[in-house]
C-alpha atoms as one frame of an Amber mdcrd trajectory, in Angstrom:
protein
  79.892 112.120 110.327  78.523 109.232 108.407  80.233 105.688 108.537  81.249
 106.082 104.821  82.788 109.312 105.598  84.653 108.202 108.508  86.021 105.062
 106.715  87.163 107.472 103.858  89.072 109.620 106.408  90.434 106.573 108.269
  92.038 105.365 105.010  93.299 108.690 103.995  94.963 109.050 107.577  96.286
 105.545 107.102  97.944 106.526 103.810  99.352 109.761 105.271 100.793 108.049
 108.417 102.492 105.201 106.637 103.835 107.476 103.881 105.220 109.782 106.404
 106.791 107.040 108.368 108.247 105.599 105.142 109.784 108.897 104.147 111.244
 109.701 107.468 112.670 106.037 107.815 114.124 105.881 104.309 115.755 109.310
 104.697 117.033 108.400 108.179 118.428 105.078 106.869 120.119 106.778 103.883
 121.676 109.326 106.214 122.961 106.687 108.404 124.361 104.734 105.436 126.308
 107.789 104.038 127.202 108.909 100.550 126.225 106.168  97.931 128.985 107.509
  95.650 131.566 106.711  98.185 130.357 103.352  98.868 130.147 102.575  95.099
 133.655 103.892  94.735 134.954 101.470  97.263 132.743  98.538  96.824 131.196
  98.711  93.267 127.628  98.991  92.334 126.721  95.588  93.896 128.270  96.859
  97.063 126.252  99.927  97.199 123.203  97.653  96.545 123.852  95.536  99.316
 124.638  98.256 101.644 121.282  99.777 101.041 119.463  96.475 101.250 121.036
  95.619 104.552 119.909  98.797 106.280 116.995  97.851 108.631 115.714 101.497
 108.538 115.453 101.564 104.895 113.701  98.068 104.675 111.134  99.135 107.345
 110.757 102.452 105.350 110.174 100.599 102.115 107.653  98.301 103.836 105.862
 101.475 105.047 105.684 102.718 101.723 104.231  99.593 100.321 101.534  99.562
 103.052 100.823 103.309 102.174 100.473 102.356  98.394  98.014  99.653  99.156
  96.173 101.941 101.574  95.862 104.455  98.853  94.423 101.809  96.557  91.950
 100.814  99.269  90.988 104.398  99.687  90.492 104.918  95.991  88.245 101.927
  95.666  85.797 103.558  98.244  86.015 107.364  97.731  86.470 109.926  94.856
  89.898 110.593  93.400  89.101 114.409  93.675  89.126 113.990  97.532  91.670
 111.316  98.098  94.572 112.686  95.993  94.675 116.244  97.312  93.928 115.211
 100.884  96.679 112.514 101.011  99.203 114.518  99.151  98.814 117.850 101.188
  98.395 116.109 104.739 101.560 113.910 103.972 103.470 117.178 103.015 102.444
 118.562 106.589 103.193 115.537 108.633 106.386 114.970 106.802 107.422 118.523
 107.331 106.902 118.160 111.100 108.533 114.671 111.295 111.535 116.162 109.600
 111.814 118.779 112.108 111.272 116.584 115.118 112.872 113.257 114.034 115.535
 114.154 111.600 116.344 117.456 113.242 115.997 119.436 109.890 115.962 123.069
 109.979 112.389 124.032 108.832 112.025 127.735 108.425 108.928 129.964 108.984
 108.208 130.022 105.377 107.533 126.123 105.292 105.475 126.378 108.400 103.374
 129.072 106.772 103.085 126.884 103.534 102.014 123.955 105.808  99.325 126.113
 107.327  97.846 126.988 103.984  97.891 123.464 103.061  95.879 122.721 106.071
  93.375 125.341 105.232  93.032 123.736 101.720  92.423 120.542 103.178  89.706
 121.973 105.596  87.918 123.552 102.374  88.150 120.139 100.609  86.611 118.445
 103.545  83.459 120.602 103.461
């Protein structure tokens, strides 16, 4: 593997890992927070905004998403969009599915796992 290829895949994995962490942390933070409609009914819109912005998990998730965005920009400055876009999107789908199963205890059925396997096969074809 050439240094340029290694660099490209390193940036792709940085995007994938930080996007997955961001998604999981934001979802976990919002689940902890509860129904925003209930919070807004009790405290108004500003109360709901304050509740969201005071959630540590949510803020760390937003930070991870920002890092993911800038990693994506870095990746796009170095490699072709035709590789970066599908690779990051599909690999993020796979890692988010697995993380949702193990960290958020979501029920991921066989059909979703099969879809994730097909995504893996597509990424493998892209890499060649």
